[in-house]
Structures are given as structure tokens and as C-alpha cells.
C-alpha positions in Angstrom: -63.7 76.0 -1.4 -67.1 76.3 -3.3 -67.1 77.2 -6.7 -69.6 78.8 -9.1 -69.2 76.8 -12.2 -72.1 75.9 -14.0 -72.6 73.6 -16.7 -73.1 76.7 -19.3 -69.7 78.1 -17.9 -68.0 74.9 -17.9 -68.7 74.0 -21.3 -68.3 77.4 -23.1 -66.1 79.3 -20.7 -67.2 82.2 -18.4 -65.4 84.7 -20.6 -67.2 83.2 -23.9 -70.5 83.1 -22.1 -70.4 87.0 -21.2 -69.4 87.8 -24.7 -72.4 85.6 -26.2 -74.8 87.7 -23.9 -73.3 90.7 -25.2 -70.8 91.3 -22.2 -74.0 93.4 -20.6 -75.4 93.4 -17.1 -78.0 92.1 -18.6 -76.1 89.2 -19.5 -74.9 88.5 -16.2 -78.2 89.0 -14.9 -79.5 86.0 -17.3 -76.7 84.2 -15.8 -78.1 84.5 -12.2 -81.1 82.9 -13.6 -79.6 80.1 -14.4 -77.2 79.9 -11.4 -79.9 80.3 -9.0 -79.5 80.6 -5.3 -77.8 77.2 -4.9 -74.8 78.7 -6.1 -74.4 81.3 -3.5 -72.6 81.0 -0.2 -74.1 82.6 2.7 -71.2 82.8 5.0 -70.6 86.6 5.6 -67.2 87.6 4.4 -66.6 89.6 7.6 -66.7 86.0 9.3 -64.4 84.4 7.0 -60.7 84.0 8.2 -57.7 84.8 6.2 -56.4 81.7 4.4 -52.9 82.8 5.1 -51.7 86.1 6.4 -53.7 89.1 7.4 -53.4 92.2 5.1 -53.4 94.4 8.2 -49.9 93.0 9.2 -48.0 95.1 6.7 -46.9 94.9 3.2 -47.5 91.7 2.1 -46.8 89.8 -1.2 -49.3 87.7 -3.2 -47.1 84.7 -2.0 -48.1 85.9 1.6 -51.7 85.0 0.9 -53.8 81.9 0.2 -54.3 80.5 -3.4 -57.2 81.7 -5.5 -59.2 79.0 -7.0 -62.7 79.3 -8.7 -64.5 81.8 -10.6 -65.1 85.2 -9.4 -67.6 87.9 -11.1 -66.9 91.5 -11.1 -69.4 94.3 -12.4 -66.7 97.2 -12.9 -67.5 101.1 -13.5 -63.8 101.4 -14.3 -62.5 100.8 -17.9 -60.4 97.6 -19.0 -57.3 99.7 -19.3 -57.4 101.0 -15.7 -57.6 97.7 -14.2 -57.5 94.4 -16.6 -53.7 94.2 -15.9 -54.3 93.4 -12.4 -56.9 90.8 -13.2 -54.7 89.1 -16.1 -51.8 89.1 -13.5 -54.0 87.1 -10.9 -55.1 84.7 -13.8 -51.5 84.1 -14.6 -50.4 83.5 -11.0 -53.4 80.8 -10.3 -54.1 78.4 -12.8 -57.5 77.3 -11.0 -58.7 81.2 -10.9 -61.1 82.7 -13.5 -62.0 86.5 -13.2 -65.2 87.4 -15.2 -65.4 91.4 -15.6 -68.6 93.1 -17.0 -67.6 96.6 -18.0 -69.8 99.6 -18.4 -70.8 103.0 -16.9 -71.0 103.2 -13.0 -74.8 104.4 -13.1 -75.7 101.3 -15.4 -73.7 99.1 -13.2 -75.5 100.3 -10.0 -78.9 100.6 -11.4 -78.7 96.8 -12.4 -77.4 95.5 -9.3 -80.5 97.5 -7.6 -82.9 95.8 -9.6 -81.6 92.5 -9.7 -83.1 90.0 -7.3 -80.0 87.7 -7.2 -76.5 89.1 -8.1 -74.5 87.1 -10.6 -71.5 89.3 -9.7 -69.4 89.0 -6.2 -68.0 92.5 -6.5 -68.6 96.0 -7.6 -65.5 98.0 -8.5 -65.9 101.8 -9.0 -63.9 104.5 -9.4 -66.5 106.6 -7.5 -67.1 106.3 -3.7 -70.5 107.5 -4.4 -71.7 104.5 -6.6 -70.3 102.3 -3.7 -72.0 104.6 -1.2 -75.4 104.1 -3.4 -75.2 100.3 -3.2 -74.5 100.4 0.7 -77.5 102.8 1.3 -79.8 100.3 -0.6 -78.5 97.5 1.5 -77.0 94.9 -1.1 -73.1 95.7 0.2 -71.8 93.5 3.1 -69.3 94.5 5.7 -65.5 93.7 4.9 -63.0 91.5 7.1 -61.4 93.5 9.8 -58.1 93.0 8.4 -59.0 94.6 5.1 -60.4 97.7 6.6 -57.5 98.1 9.3 -55.0 97.6 6.3 -56.6 101.0 4.6 -56.9 104.1 6.3 -60.4 105.4 7.5 -60.5 108.4 5.0 -60.1 105.8 2.3 -62.8 103.5 2.9 -66.6 103.6 4.0 -67.2 104.7 7.6 -68.7 101.3 8.4 -66.3 99.1 6.5 -68.8 98.3 3.8 -66.1 99.2 1.1 -62.8 99.8 0.9 -60.4 102.3 -1.3 -57.9 100.2 -3.4 -56.2 103.0 -5.1 -56.0 106.5 -4.9 -55.5 109.8 -7.0 -55.5 113.5 -6.1 -56.9 116.5 -8.0 -53.9 118.1 -9.5 -53.2 121.3 -11.2 -51.7 120.0 -14.9 -49.4 122.4 -17.2 -47.1 122.1 -20.2 -43.7 123.0 -19.1 -42.5 124.0 -22.5 -45.2 126.5 -22.7 -44.2 129.1 -20.0 -43.2 132.0 -22.7 -47.0 131.9 -23.6 -48.2 132.8 -20.2 -47.9 135.8 -18.2 -46.0 133.8 -15.5 -42.1 134.1 -15.0 -41.7 130.7 -13.5 -44.0 127.8 -13.0 -43.2 128.2 -9.2 -45.8 131.1 -9.6 -48.6 129.0 -9.7 -50.9 129.2 -6.6 -51.2 126.9 -4.0 -54.9 128.1 -3.2 -57.4 126.8 -5.3 -59.7 129.9 -5.3 -56.8 132.1 -7.0 -57.4 129.9 -10.2 -60.6 131.6 -10.7 -59.5 135.2 -9.8 -56.0 135.4 -11.0 -56.4 137.0 -14.7 -52.9 135.2 -15.9 -55.4 131.9 -16.4 -57.8 133.5 -18.7 -57.9 131.8 -21.8 -55.3 129.2 -21.1 -56.9 127.0 -18.3 -59.1 123.9 -18.7 -61.1 121.5 -16.7 -63.8 118.6 -16.9 -67.1 119.4 -15.4 -69.0 116.4 -16.0 -66.9 114.1 -14.2 -67.6 112.6 -10.7 -64.3 113.6 -9.4 -64.9 117.1 -10.5 -68.4 117.3 -8.8 -66.7 115.7 -5.7 -64.2 118.5 -5.6 -67.2 120.9 -5.9 -69.0 119.4 -3.3 -65.8 119.4 -1.1 -65.3 123.1 -1.7 -69.0 123.8 -0.7 -68.2 122.0 2.6 -65.0 124.1 3.2 -65.8 127.3 2.0 -69.7 127.6 1.6 -72.0 127.4 -1.2 -72.1 131.1 -2.3 -68.2 131.2 -2.4 -68.3 127.8 -4.4 -71.0 129.3 -6.9 -68.5 132.5 -7.5 -65.7 130.3 -8.0 -67.5 128.2 -10.5 -69.0 131.4 -12.2 -65.5 132.9 -12.5 -63.8 130.1 -14.1 -66.8 129.7 -16.8 -67.2 133.3 -17.8 -64.1 135.4 -16.5 -61.4 132.5 -17.1 -63.4 131.2 -20.1 -62.1 127.9 -19.2 -61.9 125.1 -22.0 -64.1 122.3 -21.1 -63.2 118.6 -21.8 -65.5 115.5 -21.5 -62.6 113.0 -20.8 -59.8 113.2 -18.6 -57.3 111.5 -21.0 -58.2 113.9 -23.8 -57.4 116.7 -21.6 -54.4 115.7 -20.3 -53.2 114.9 -23.8 -53.9 118.0 -25.4 -51.9 120.0 -22.3 -49.1 117.6 -23.3 -49.3 118.1 -27.0 -49.3 121.9 -26.6 -51.0 122.6 -29.9 -52.1 126.5 -30.5 -55.8 125.7 -29.5 -54.6 123.4 -26.3 -55.1 124.6 -22.8 -51.6 125.3 -21.1 -53.0 124.6 -17.5 -55.6 122.1 -16.6 -57.4 121.0 -13.6 -57.7 117.1 -13.3 -56.7 114.2 -11.7 -53.1 113.2 -11.1 -53.2 109.8 -12.7 -53.9 111.0 -16.2 -50.6 113.0 -16.1 -48.6 110.0 -14.5 -49.8 107.8 -17.3 -48.3 109.9 -19.6 -45.3 110.4 -17.6 -45.0 106.5 -17.2 -44.8 106.1 -20.7 -42.4 109.1 -21.5 -40.8 110.6 -18.7 -39.6 113.5 -21.1 -43.1 114.4 -21.9 -43.8 117.9 -21.2 -46.9 117.7 -18.9 -46.3 118.7 -15.3 -48.1 118.4 -12.2 -48.3 120.9 -9.2 -50.8 120.9 -6.1 -52.7 123.3 -4.2 -52.3 123.0 -0.2 -55.0 121.6 2.1 -58.1 122.6 -0.1 -60.6 121.1 -2.5 -58.3 121.6 -5.4 -56.0 118.6 -4.2 -58.7 116.4 -2.7 -57.5 112.7 -2.5 -60.4 110.5 -3.8 -60.3 106.3 -4.7 -61.1 103.7 -6.7 -62.5 101.0 -4.6 -64.7 97.7 -4.2 -67.8 96.5 -2.4 -68.6 93.1 -1.9 -72.3 92.3 -2.7 -74.5 90.8 -0.3 -74.7 87.7 -2.4 -71.6 85.8 -3.5 -70.5 82.5 -4.8 -67.6 81.9 -2.5 -67.0 83.7 0.4 -63.6 82.7 1.2 -62.6 83.3 -2.4 -64.1 86.7 -2.7 -62.4 87.8 0.6 -59.1 86.8 -0.5 -59.4 88.2 -3.8 -59.7 91.7 -2.2 -56.8 91.0 0.0 -54.8 90.3 -3.1 -56.0 93.7 -4.5 -54.5 95.3 -1.4 -51.0 93.2 -1.6 -47.9 94.7 -2.9 -48.2 93.4 -6.4 -51.9 94.6 -6.8 -51.0 98.2 -5.6 -47.8 98.3 -7.8 -49.7 97.0 -10.9 -52.1 99.9 -10.6 -49.3 102.3 -10.0 -47.4 101.2 -13.2 -50.5 100.7 -15.4 -52.9 103.8 -13.9 -50.4 105.9 -12.3 -52.5 105.8 -9.4 -51.4 106.0 -5.7 -51.4 103.0 -3.0 -53.8 103.3 -0.2 -51.9 100.6 2.0 -49.4 102.7 3.9 -46.7 100.4 4.1 -46.3 100.1 0.3 -44.4 102.8 -1.1 -45.4 105.0 -4.1 -43.0 104.6 -7.3 -44.2 106.9 -10.1 -43.6 110.1 -11.9 -45.5 112.4 -9.3 -44.7 113.5 -5.9 -45.3 111.0 -3.3 -48.4 111.7 -1.2 -46.5 112.7 1.8 -45.3 115.6 -0.3 -48.8 116.6 -1.0 -51.0 118.0 1.4 -54.7 116.7 0.7 -57.3 117.8 3.0 -58.9 115.0 5.5 -62.5 114.4 3.8 -64.9 111.9 4.7 -65.7 110.0 1.3 -68.8 108.2 2.6 -70.8 111.7 2.3 -70.4 111.3 -1.6 -73.7 110.0 -3.1 -73.7 108.5 -6.7 -74.8 111.5 -8.6 -73.6 114.3 -6.4 -76.7 116.1 -7.6 -76.4 119.0 -5.8 -72.7 120.0 -7.0 -74.0 119.0 -10.6 -76.9 121.2 -10.1 -74.6 124.0 -9.0 -72.3 123.6 -11.9 -75.0 123.7 -14.6 -76.8 126.6 -12.7 -73.4 128.7 -12.8 -73.1 128.2 -16.9 -70.3 125.5 -16.6 -71.4 122.8 -19.4 -69.1 120.4 -20.9 
């Protein structure tokens, strides 16, 4: 197996070198110049056979897969608290493995990759399918191995196999179960299963919240446009902003924490990603935050965080096997435990505080249609007066 060690990284250690470079994409780009093309493996990973088992053969353990040895570098649009646990666990599992991760915003990472002549990173890991689609559209991703693609349902990956979802989350309705008396509802079971009613039912006025600056909210709006049409979606956004006076957040964690806290100025109900509530409940199963879901509409859209492999990698066999480890049982379970997300491999059972996906009814939706900025959805949100 080819390794990407250079004199620089061997002497100082990869993490130390990245820290000295500011831990930035620019630092990784500088490293690319040091490494040069000689460190690239030109073998397409789609042509690399699995080192051991194929991941489409069922729920596999890391013990069923090949050993990981060498250095692998990742650009991440996800934050360390969302994914570092699985990288740390892999380094603990394999003495000869080093995982170097550059964390930054999605747009920073994507723009950096598109500006690079050579890529110092092997993978892009993003919580936003649109960011991965942007890389594919610019021709810097390569197709994944067949067994990786076959292990994940088609709606959770790129339509031509250029990226795959690793974990997933649904849009959800979050609420504070202790605050029913402060609402006009007699029972939480009265919460609608139609997302459109959250904008029209007067009982939500002044107690509901959302986060309009997030990529998943823009994805939700794009999905609503495709299912309901632009005019009906515009009316929904306008009603949420003006009629319901929705409280707007810039961060999903802040929104969920405020709902859970239950202060006088905190929202009682929120539209947000399921995993923010799951993370709170993983820490404290008695926390008052609860979730419910709409039925087969954009309000329960399932989206994924996923990986795409860049067209220049240091070791094709290592990168392909690394992706297989993310889809194996331990990788999926670490994401469930740490970040409250859903597995994307069908044979791996969800274990967490939220309903199983089989109990929810998310719509079928092609995530390959998302662009990075979801600009049309963003414009619609702003034009109808919803500003975070």
C-alpha cells in the first residue's frame, strides 16, 4: 500500500504540521506543493477491489474489512464534534493509520478545492449534498466502488455514484413537552402532520421557531417548491415570517437548546433537523425536548451527510477501504451515539432516542438536484421577509 508520508510530515507529524499551517485549507494547499504529483495514486478507486469483504454484503464490522495503514487527509465542512469520534476510533483501531482533517465552512472548502491544481486532501466530507454536487459538477470527484454504492439506497447518494451519504437526518418538529399549558393545544397529539398547517394554524403564532440560514432549511424550501409549487411555498414562508412571527435562529444547536430550556422568551416549538434534539436526549433521556414528524412532505425531508473522493488521492486502496469503514457497523453506530444521526445502511439498526426511520414517512427526493448555495430557495426566503 502506498503511503503519503513526506519528510515534512514524518518529521513533525501531520497534525503538528497542519496546526503550524493554521489548520487551514491554505495550509493544506501549501502542503500539496511540497508533496507534488509523485505522491498521487492514479488508480481510480472504482477499480480497486475490496481488501476483504464488500460492504454491500450486509452489516459488516471493522473486523470484516481490510486493515487501514497510511495517511489520509480530509477536507470537512462538518464540525469536529459531529465526526471526530469516528476518526479517533479508527486511529485507535489501526496503529498505522493517521487521519488529518481540515475543518472549515462548506463553501470555503469547496472553493479551495476548485482553486487547487493538485489536491492535498483525499476526501471531502460534507453535511450538505449540494456541496458534493458542486464538486461533481466541476469534475473533481471520482466514482466510488460498486459495493460502496450498492450498500446505500439510491436516494441517499449521487445518481451516478460520485458521492455517498454516510449518515442521515430528517427535518422534524421539535417541542418542549412540559409547556403544553402555555399553548392552545389540548394534547401534543394535535400537532399537524401536514407542514403547510404550521404556517396557517393560529395556535402556532408567537411560539414557533426555525433556522432560515441553514442549508437544510433551504433544501427543505426547494423540496417544497418541487412538491407544492413556487407560489404556495412563497405563501408558506411569508405566513411563517409575518403571521406566525416565527423566532429565527442562526444555529440548530442554539434553537434546540432554547426549546429544551423552556424559558419565558424561548420558543415552545421549532422546525429543525432531528439530530439536534437527539443529541440532547442522548445526554439526558428525561430532557423535555421531544420530536414529531409530518407525513410524506418537505417537513420530514431526509437528507444526508456524505463523502466524495477527490480525483487525486494518495492511496486509492486506503481511501476506498476508509469509506467502507465509515459504512460499517462501528462507523454508523458512532455517528448515532455521538451526533444523533440515522444510519444509511439498511441492515444496520437505528438505536437512539428518536423514532426509527420505518416509523417516519419521509418523501422520496433526489438529493443530486441540490446545488451548493440553493440560491433560488435562498432568494425566495429573503424575498418573503424571513431573515435570521
